[in-house]
C-alpha positions, 0 to 999 in steps of 0.5 A: 499500499505504501509503495502505491501511495509513493508511486502515485505521489511521485507521478503527481509531482512529475506530471506538470513536467510531462504536460507537453508530452501528454498534449503531443500523445493525445494528438498522435492518438487522435491525429486522423480524426483531428485532420478530418474534422478540426483541421483548417486545411481539411477541405484542401485536396493535397492536405499536408498539415494532417492536423499539425495546426491544431497541435500547434494551437494546443501546445500554445494554449498549454504554454500560455496556461502554464505561464498564467499559472506561474504568474499567479504563483509569483503574485501569491508569493509576493503577497506572502513575503510582504512584511509589515515593519513596526517601528518601536522606540526602545530606550536603552537601560543601563545594565545593573551590575552586582558585585559578588564577594569572591572568596577564592583567588587563583592568581597564586599557588595554593598554600595548604590542602582543604579537607572541606572539598567533596570526596566521593565514597571509596566503596563505590570505586 
């Protein structure tokens, strides 16, 4: 089931890139009918068009539609990225400095060993 969903979604993502291919394929499948019924030059005795004029119209219509969709997406993207900047007047406040009493200075070598430091219990080692 998962593979089918993955294949379907992949196909749907790749479908817009194959749009002109689909137009051309449907034209080739229906070329005889198009050349007999829709073609502008269908009444001519030596018709060399064979419906290609309709193919050109269909491809042009597809590309125009694609350009319109891209323009619409650009307009929507421009609307999304507009940001309203609000100007606020912030006042700088001087930082509050607190002085802590430092009891240990490390600029000299220690004179003696302190027994008050924490030593882990020896039975856990």
